[in-house]
N, C-alpha and C positions, 0 to 999 in steps of 0.2 A: 798429472791428474791425481788427485787424492783418491785412493782406492778404499779408504776406511768407509765402511757402511756400504760398499758395493759388492756385487756378486758377479763372478765372471759367467757370462752367458754363452759367448761364442769364442772359441780359441783362435789364436792368430792365424793358423794355417787354414782354417775354414773361412775366416773373413777375407784372407788374401785370395783364396780360390773363388769366393762369392763375387768380390769386386772385379777380378779378371774376368770371370764368366759374364758378368753384366755388361762390361764394355764390349766384349767380343760378340755377345748376343745382339747388342744394338746394331753393330756393324753387319752381323749376318742377317738380321731382320730387315735392314734398310736395303742391303744389296739384293736380298731375295725378292723384296717388293719391287725393286727397280727391274729385276729380270721378268717378274710375273706380269707387271704393268709397265710396258714400255713408256707410257705417257708420263710416269714419274721417274724417269731414269735419272733425274737429279739426286735421288736418294743414294744412288750407286756411286756418285762422284767422290764419296769419302774413300773409296778403295782405288780410284783412278778410271781408266778407260772402260768402256763396256766389256772389252775383251779381257781385261785384267780382272774386273769384277766377276766374270763367269769363271775364271780360273781360281780366284781366291775364295769365292763363297763356299764351295764344298770343303775346302781345307779348314777354314776358320770354324765351319759348322762342326767338323770332326773334333776340333780342339774344344769346343764348347760341350760336345758330348762326353768328352774325356773328363773335363772338369766336373760335370754334373754327376758322372758316375762316381768320382772321388767324394763328392758331397753325399751321394747316396749311401756309400759305405760308412761315412761318418755320422749321418743323421737318421738312417732308416730305423734304428732301434728306438728312437725317440718319437717316432711317427706311427707305431703300432696302435691301432684302435683298442680301447679298453672300456670297461663298464662306465667309468666316469664320463666318458664322452656322451653317453645318453642324457645325463644331467645337463650337460652344456646344450645339447639340442633342445631339450625341454624348456630351458631358460633362455633361449636364444634372444627373445624379446628384451630381457634384462641385460644380456650381454651387449646388445647393439646400443642400449641406453647408458652403457658404461657402469652397470651395477652388477659387476662380476662377483662381489663379496659373497662368500659363503658357498660358491660353486667350485668344487675341487677340479683344478685345471693343471695338467702336467707341463712339462716344458713347452709343448705346443698344443694349441686347442684344436678342435674338430676342423674349423676352417683352414688352419694352417696345414693340418694333416691331409685334408682333401686336396689342397693346392699342391702339396709336396707329391702325392701320388699321381696327380694328373700331369704335373710337369715331367716326372720321371717316365711316365707312360708315353706321353707325347714326343719327348726327345728320342725315345727308343724307335718310335714309328718314323720320325724324321730321319734318324740315322740310317735305318734299314732302306727306306724308300729313297733316300738321298744317295745311297750307294748304287741301288738299281738304276737310278737316273744319271749317274756319273758317266756322261757320254765318252769322256777321254779315256777311261779306264775299264769300266764295268758294263755299261749298258749294252754293248755288243753281244754279251753272253746271254741275254734275256730276249724272248720274243717281244715284238713291238706292243702286243696287247698288255703284257705284264708291265712294260715301261709306262704305258699310258695310265694304267691303274695306279702305279707308284707315283706318277706326277699328281694325279688327282688327290691321292691320300696325303702326299707331302704338302701340297698346297693347303688342304683342309687343316692338317695338323698344325702347319706353320701359323695359320690365322688364329686357331684356337690358343696356341702357345703365346702369341703376342698379346691377345686379349687377357690371358691370365696373368702375364708379366705386367700389363698395365694395372690390373686389379690388385696385384701384389704390391706395386709401388704405391697405389692409392692407399691401401690398408696400412702400409708402413708409415705413411704421412698421417694418417688418421689417428693412430695409436701413438700418442706422444711419448717419445723416448726410444722408440724402436730403432730409428735410424741411427741415433747416437749409439745405441747398444751394438749395432752392427759395425760402426766405425771404430769405437774404442774397445769393444768386446765386453763391456761391464754395464750393468743396469743397477739402479738403486734398489735397496731392499724393499722400500715402499712400492715401487713399480713392479717387482716380482710378486710381492704379496697380493697386490691388486689384480694383476693380470694372469698370474700362474701360481696360484696358492699352494698347490701340491708340490710343485717343483721348488718353490720357496722353502716349504718345510724340510724337503730333502736336503737342500743346500745348507740350511741352517743347522741341521743335525751334524753335518760334516764340519761346519764352522765350530760348533760347540765341542765336538770331539777333538778337533785340533787344538782348541784352547785348553781342554782338560789335559791333553797329552803335553802341551807346553808347561802347564802348571805343574804337572807331575815331574817333568824333566828339571824344571827349576828347583823343586823341593829336594829332588835327589842330589843335585849340584850343591845346594846349600848344606845339606846333611853331610855330604862328603867333605866339603871345605871345613865344617865344624870338627869333624873327627880328625882331619889332618892338622888342625890348628894346635901347636905345642902348648902344654899347660905351663902356666907361670909359677 
């Protein structure tokens, strides 16, 4: 891929973590639905027999939690709300119509930030309630009333997270170039300027500074070579 005119949006380690998490989340969601709704037990066949699904579901869920916590550490500082987010909200109609020009948007917009914090909150609820429900290792340490509440909260949070994941996938398809950016890690400068103008300006300042540093180093090398050249 020709990286000239492109901007690195997502580092390799974050992309790898993201796609691993996506694959495991799909398995976790399908297996969880098959356990909650026995009539659609076909969803759980990806992991094997019902007994194997019951054993693997919480383990895979814990792996998804760990991967999301890693992404939280890497991305949380980009998702802190700021005053520019108010402008995005006020101009929401224009954003939906694809007219983001002139609206200062950082690396992630308000919708993406909202999605980020919702996902992180829900996965925390799922992790805690899942541990309480884990019949093989943990649930015996809690009263049955607490386990029942955990089952309800776990089911509710799971449905909410699945819906958010579907919405996230739809938005990625809707905004042209988003999926390619998550696959390759790079987006075009035009894409960055249109969708995330403030982040684009920050990145271009880095690019210009790197170019200035490179020019300075080249001039220093040329000057050094001129001084070392013997007189005729």
